[in-house]
C-alpha positions in Angstrom: 0.0 0.0 0.0 2.9 2.4 0.8 4.2 1.9 -2.7 0.8 2.8 -4.1 0.5 5.9 -2.0 4.0 7.0 -3.0 3.1 6.6 -6.7 -0.1 8.6 -6.2 1.8 11.4 -4.4 4.6 11.5 -6.9 2.1 11.7 -9.8 0.3 14.5 -8.0 3.5 16.4 -7.4 4.5 16.1 -11.1 1.1 17.5 -12.1 1.4 20.3 -9.7 4.9 21.2 -11.0 3.6 21.3 -14.6 0.9 23.8 -13.8 3.2 25.9 -11.6 5.6 26.4 -14.5 2.7 28.0 -16.5 2.2 30.8 -14.0 -1.0 32.8 -13.4 -3.6 32.9 -10.6 -5.3 29.7 -11.7 -2.1 27.8 -10.9 -2.5 28.1 -7.2 -6.1 26.8 -7.4 -5.0 23.9 -9.5 -2.2 23.0 -7.1 -4.6 23.3 -4.1 -7.1 21.0 -5.9 -4.4 18.5 -6.7 -3.3 18.5 -3.1 -6.8 17.9 -1.9 -7.3 15.1 -4.4 -4.1 13.5 -3.0 -5.3 13.9 0.5 -8.6 12.2 -0.4 -6.8 9.3 -2.1 -4.6 9.0 1.1 -7.7 9.0 3.2 -9.3 6.3 1.1 -6.3 4.0 1.3 -6.2 4.6 5.1 -9.8 3.7 5.4 -9.2 0.5 3.4 -6.3 -0.4 5.6 -8.3 0.3 8.7 -11.2 -1.8 7.5 -8.8 -4.6 6.6 -7.3 -4.5 10.0 -10.8 -4.6 11.6 -11.7 -7.6 9.5 -8.5 -9.4 10.6 -9.4 -8.9 14.3 -13.0 -10.1 13.9 -14.1 -12.5 16.6 -16.0 -15.6 15.5 -18.3 -17.6 17.7 -17.0 -21.1 18.4 -19.3 -23.9 17.2 -20.2 -26.9 19.3 -18.9 -29.5 16.8 -19.1 -29.1 13.1 -21.5 -26.7 11.4 -24.0 -28.5 9.2 -25.0 -26.6 6.1 -27.6 -27.9 3.7 -27.2 -26.2 0.3 -29.7 -25.7 -2.5 -26.9 -26.1 -5.0 -25.2 -29.1 -6.6 -21.5 -29.3 -6.0 -20.8 -28.7 -9.8 -22.8 -25.4 -9.9 -20.8 -22.2 -10.2 -22.6 -20.9 -7.1 -21.4 -23.9 -5.1 -17.8 -23.3 -6.1 -18.0 -19.7 -5.1 -19.7 -20.5 -1.8 -17.1 -23.2 -1.1 -14.3 -20.6 -1.4 -16.2 -18.4 1.2 -16.6 -21.4 3.5 -12.9 -22.3 3.3 -12.0 -18.7 4.3 -14.5 -18.8 7.2 -13.0 -22.1 8.4 -9.5 -20.7 8.4 -10.5 -17.5 10.1 -12.9 -19.0 12.7 -11.3 -22.3 13.5 -14.7 -24.0 13.0 -15.4 -26.9 10.6 -18.3 -26.8 8.2 -19.9 -29.8 6.7 -21.7 -28.9 3.4 -24.4 -31.3 2.1 -25.0 -30.3 -1.5 -28.7 -31.2 -1.8 -29.3 -29.4 -5.1 -33.0 -28.8 -6.1 -34.0 -31.8 -4.0 -33.8 -29.5 -1.0 -37.3 -28.3 -1.7 -38.5 -31.9 -1.0 -36.4 -32.4 2.0 -36.0 -29.3 4.1 -39.5 -29.0 5.6 -39.3 -32.6 7.0 -35.8 -31.9 8.3 -37.0 -28.8 10.1 -40.0 -30.5 11.6 -38.0 -33.5 12.8 -35.1 -31.2 14.1 -32.4 -32.9 12.1 -28.9 -31.6 12.8 -28.9 -28.7 10.4 -27.4 -25.4 11.4 -28.1 -23.3 8.3 -29.7 -23.9 4.9 -30.4 -21.8 1.8 -33.5 -21.9 -0.5 -35.7 -19.6 -2.4 -36.1 -16.2 -0.7 -40.0 -16.2 -0.7 -40.3 -19.9 0.3 -38.0 -19.3 3.3 -40.0 -16.3 4.3 -43.4 -17.9 3.8 -43.1 -21.7 4.1 -40.2 -22.3 6.5 -40.3 -19.2 8.7 -42.1 -20.9 11.5 -39.2 -23.2 12.0 -36.5 -20.6 11.7 -34.8 -18.2 14.1 -35.4 -14.4 14.2 -32.0 -13.0 13.2 -32.8 -9.4 14.1 -30.4 -9.0 17.0 -27.5 -10.8 15.4 -28.0 -8.7 12.2 -28.0 -5.4 14.2 -24.8 -6.4 16.0 -23.2 -7.2 12.6 -24.3 -3.9 11.1 -26.2 -5.9 8.4 -28.3 -2.9 7.6 -25.4 -1.3 5.8 -24.7 -4.4 3.7 -28.2 -5.4 2.6 -30.8 -4.5 0.0 -33.5 -2.7 1.9 -36.3 -4.0 -0.2 -35.3 -7.6 0.3 -35.0 -7.1 4.1 -38.4 -5.5 4.3 -39.8 -8.2 2.1 -38.7 -10.9 4.5 -40.1 -9.0 7.5 -43.4 -8.5 5.8 -43.8 -12.2 4.8 -42.2 -13.8 7.9 -43.1 -11.3 10.6 -39.4 -10.6 11.4 -36.0 -11.1 9.9 -36.0 -14.9 9.4 -33.7 -15.0 6.3 -30.6 -13.3 4.9 -30.9 -12.7 1.1 -28.1 -13.3 -1.4 -27.7 -13.5 -5.1 -30.7 -11.2 -5.7 -32.4 -10.7 -9.1 -34.4 -7.9 -10.6 -36.7 -7.8 -13.5 -38.1 -5.7 -16.3 -37.8 -5.7 -20.1 -34.5 -6.9 -21.5 -33.5 -5.9 -25.0 -30.8 -6.4 -27.7 -29.1 -3.0 -27.9 -28.0 -3.6 -31.5 -31.6 -4.0 -32.7 -32.7 -0.8 -30.8 -29.9 1.1 -32.5 -30.7 -0.2 -35.9 -34.4 0.6 -35.4 -33.6 4.1 -34.4 -34.8 3.8 -30.8 -32.8 6.4 -28.8 -34.6 6.4 -25.5 -35.9 3.6 -23.3 -39.7 3.8 -22.9 -41.2 4.7 -19.5 -44.9 4.6 -20.4 -47.0 2.0 -22.2 -47.6 4.4 -25.1 -43.9 4.9 -25.5 -43.4 1.2 -25.4 -45.9 0.6 -28.2 -44.0 3.2 -30.3 -40.8 1.3 -29.7 -42.5 -2.0 -30.8 -43.6 -0.4 -34.0 -40.2 1.0 -34.8 -38.6 -2.5 -34.2 -41.2 -4.2 -36.4 -40.7 -1.6 -39.2 -37.0 -2.3 -39.0 -37.7 -6.0 -39.8 -37.4 -7.6 -36.4 -39.8 -9.3 -34.0 -40.4 -6.9 -31.2 -41.2 -9.3 -28.4 -40.3 -12.9 -27.4 -42.5 -15.0 -25.0 -42.1 -18.5 -23.6 -44.9 -20.6 -22.2 -43.4 -20.6 -18.7 -43.8 -16.8 -18.5 -47.4 -16.1 -19.6 -48.5 -15.3 -16.1 -45.4 -13.2 -15.6 -46.3 -11.0 -18.5 -50.0 -10.6 -17.8 -49.3 -10.3 -14.0 -46.8 -7.5 -14.5 -49.3 -5.6 -16.7 -52.3 -6.1 -14.4 -50.2 -5.1 -11.3 -49.3 -1.8 -13.0 -53.1 -1.1 -13.2 -54.2 -2.1 -9.7 -51.2 -3.1 -7.6 -50.2 -6.5 -6.3 -52.6 -6.6 -3.3 -55.6 -6.1 -5.5 -54.3 -8.8 -7.9 -54.1 -11.2 -4.9 -57.6 -10.2 -3.9 -59.0 -11.1 -7.3 -57.2 -14.5 -7.2 -58.5 -15.3 -3.7 -62.0 -13.9 -3.8 -62.9 -13.5 -7.5 -64.5 -10.5 -9.1 -62.8 -10.7 -12.5 -65.9 -9.9 -14.5 -66.4 -6.7 -12.5 -62.7 -5.5 -12.8 -62.4 -3.0 -15.7 -58.6 -3.1 -15.2 -58.3 -6.8 -15.5 -60.1 -6.6 -18.8 -58.0 -3.6 -20.0 -54.8 -5.5 -19.1 -56.0 -8.4 -21.3 -57.0 -6.0 -24.1 -53.5 -4.5 -24.0 -52.0 -8.0 -24.5 -54.4 -8.7 -27.3 -53.3 -5.5 -29.0 -49.7 -6.7 -28.9 -50.8 -9.9 -30.6 -53.0 -8.3 -33.2 -50.2 -5.8 -34.1 -47.9 -8.8 -34.5 -45.5 -7.5 -32.0 -44.9 -10.9 -30.5 -42.6 -13.3 -32.3 -44.6 -15.7 -34.5 -45.5 -19.0 -32.9 -45.4 -17.7 -29.3 -45.7 -18.7 -26.6 -42.8 -21.0 -27.4 -41.7 -23.9 -25.3 -39.2 -22.5 -22.9 -36.4 -21.5 -23.7 -36.8 -21.5 -27.5 -38.4 -18.0 -27.6 -36.0 -16.2 -25.3 -33.1 -17.6 -27.3 -34.4 -15.6 -30.3 -33.2 -12.5 -28.5 -29.7 -13.9 -28.3 -29.9 -14.8 -32.0 -30.9 -11.2 -32.8 -34.2 -12.3 -34.2 -36.4 -10.8 -31.5 -35.6 -7.5 -29.7 -37.2 -7.6 -26.2 -38.6 -9.9 -23.5 -40.2 -9.5 -20.1 -37.9 -11.4 -17.8 -35.7 -11.5 -14.7 -31.9 -10.7 -14.6 -30.8 -14.3 -14.9 -31.8 -14.0 -18.6 -28.5 -12.7 -20.1 -26.5 -15.5 -18.6 -29.1 -18.1 -19.5 -29.3 -17.0 -23.1 -25.6 -16.9 -23.4 -25.3 -20.5 -22.1 -28.1 -21.6 -24.4 -27.0 -19.9 -27.6 -23.3 -19.2 -27.2 -24.1 -15.7 -28.5 -22.5 -12.7 -26.7 -24.9 -9.8 -27.3 -24.9 -6.3 -25.7 -27.9 -6.2 -23.4 -30.1 -3.3 -22.3 -32.8 -3.3 -19.7 -35.6 -0.9 -18.4 -38.2 -1.3 -15.7 -41.6 -2.4 -16.9 -43.5 0.7 -18.2 -46.3 2.5 -16.4 -49.9 2.4 -17.7 -52.3 5.3 -18.1 -54.3 5.7 -14.9 -52.4 2.8 -13.2 -51.7 2.5 -9.5 -48.0 1.4 -9.7 -45.1 3.2 -11.3 -41.9 2.1 -12.9 -40.1 2.0 -9.6 -41.9 -1.2 -8.4 -40.6 -4.5 -9.8 -40.5 -8.2 -9.1 -37.2 -8.8 -7.3 -36.1 -11.8 -5.3 -33.1 -13.8 -4.2 -31.9 -16.9 -2.6 -31.8 -16.8 1.2 -30.1 -18.3 4.2 -31.9 -19.3 7.4 -31.0 -20.9 10.7 -33.3 -23.5 12.2 -34.7 -22.8 15.6 -33.2 -26.0 17.0 -29.6 -25.1 15.9 -27.1 -25.0 18.8 -24.7 -23.0 16.8 -26.8 -20.0 15.8 -24.1 -17.3 16.2 -21.5 -19.4 14.4 -23.9 -20.1 11.6 -24.8 -16.4 11.3 -21.1 -15.5 11.1 -20.7 -17.9 8.2 -23.8 -16.4 6.5 -22.3 -12.9 6.8 -19.0 -14.2 5.3 -20.9 -15.5 2.3 -23.4 -12.7 1.8 -21.4 -9.5 2.4 -18.1 -8.1 1.6 -15.4 -9.8 -0.4 -17.1 -13.2 -1.0 -20.5 -11.7 -1.9 -18.6 -9.8 -4.6 -16.9 -12.9 -5.8 -20.2 -14.9 -5.9 -21.8 -12.1 -8.0 -19.0 -12.1 -10.6 -18.6 -15.9 -10.7 -22.3 -16.4 -11.3 -23.3 -13.3 -13.3 -25.6 -12.2 -10.6 -26.3 -9.0 -8.6 -24.3 -8.3 -5.5 -26.3 -8.8 -2.3 -24.2 -6.2 -0.5 -24.8 -2.8 -2.0 -21.3 -1.6 -0.9 -20.0 -4.0 -3.6 -20.3 -1.8 -6.6 -18.8 -4.0 -9.3 -21.5 -5.8 -11.2 -21.0 -8.4 -13.9 -20.7 -6.7 -17.3 -23.8 -8.3 -18.7 -25.9 -7.1 -15.8 -24.6 -3.5 -15.7 -27.6 -2.2 -17.6 -29.8 -3.4 -14.7 -28.0 -1.3 -12.1 -29.8 2.1 -12.4 -33.2 0.5 -12.6 -32.5 -1.8 -9.6 -31.2 1.1 -7.4 -34.2 3.2 -8.3 -36.8 0.7 -7.0 -39.1 1.7 -4.2 -41.3 -1.4 -4.0 -41.2 -5.1 -4.5 -43.5 -7.5 -6.4 -43.6 -11.2 -5.7 -43.2 -13.8 -8.5 -46.1 -13.4 -11.0 -47.2 -10.2 -9.1 -49.8 -11.9 -6.9 -51.3 -14.3 -9.5 -50.2 -17.2 -7.4 -52.1 -16.2 -4.3 -54.4 -19.2 -4.7 -52.4 -22.2 -5.9 -55.4 -24.1 -7.3 -56.8 -21.1 -9.2 -53.3 -20.2 -10.5 -53.2 -23.5 -12.4 -56.5 -22.8 -14.1 -55.5 -19.2 -14.7 -52.3 -20.3 -16.5 -54.2 -22.5 -18.9 -56.5 -19.6 -19.8 -53.6 -17.1 -20.1 -51.8 -19.5 -22.5 -55.0 -19.5 -24.6 -55.1 -15.7 -24.5 -51.5 -15.3 -25.8 -52.0 -18.1 -28.4 -54.9 -16.0 -29.8 -57.5 -18.7 -28.9 -59.4 -16.3 -26.5 -60.1 -12.6 -27.0 -59.9 -10.4 -23.9 -63.6 -10.6 -23.1 -63.7 -14.4 -23.4 -60.5 -14.7 -21.3 -62.1 -12.7 -18.5 -65.3 -14.7 -18.7 -63.4 -18.0 -18.5 -61.2 -17.0 -15.5 -64.2 -15.5 -13.7 -66.0 -18.8 -14.0 -62.9 -20.7 -12.8 -62.5 -18.4 -9.8 -66.1 -19.2 -8.6 -65.5 -23.0 -8.6 
């Protein structure tokens, strides 16, 4: 560090000498500005050194035996490899031993029974919403430990508040968050002459027209995401709580907004703004964006990495938050975001040691490494380096003021949601017009 500081000060001195040789009253100001810049650089380096020293002196709770961690990843996943590095560092720093059981996607089938039977598990990770809603009753409130660790300064506020809202208190620590909106191929936008990202639905329709006129398919859509598309649009009109109310208690036929949202989707279909043949079988339609055939898709931020893996294409991505609609309740600053999340079972005897490990993984150095290794968003907002392909999401993500759940409330009633998806598929396939769609789902909701 001393060498770096010396180089900075020598460079500053050389610049100051150059301007001094020119003379004039502006020289003194320039020299003063240079000196201040040097002082700031020195302060930054000192702060880094102080922080490093603090980290080195961090005290870790001693575990009673080995820590048992059930992971949602398979050992071959890039997330697993990045997490293993963090665990190795934790073991070295704390003196504790961690046993990782890589459960993979099977954890969804196993974790509830393990919690109910109090199997020896000290921490586990799973989907953010499932932890907060399904498993929270078996998990510890982490509020006090989080406050002691200054977690508030290293967390995404929206995700923290989301856990509290669903679980009643801080029962989970989010990591590897995602955001969502409309992702697009920048090269197609440029060729079509689209200079600004749309903020309103009317502006969005104008963009679709320009793209179609340029010879491209404006929108891609896979069958797995029909509720996601309709849900986003409906929530813009009435908000997520009202969407849930419709799903739980009916009233679709009386909702002018539900009909208008369906009519807007039909307008996209009739104007041939969707790629021909949609909804495709996932992921065939989303891949057309990677192949530069379609321009846009409503999706979450795992899309760029997913498309690259599927197609091998390396395109330049853009992204904007889902547009507002005229007279709608919700603005562009509300989006579906989520994450994976860690939790500690109530029966764990090593709660503090498990929490220390969670902080090692989800904040600071290793959170940054996980984000870059997996092309995901940092969970710790003090980590400012985002994967290159997700850089276009940063401004929209940081501008968010509210959070939608997955499908924006359309899964509030699981049984109805299955029937709703069948009807929504028919809507996007052109087999139902807007009025027939509303009539069909209204009838389904009353069963």
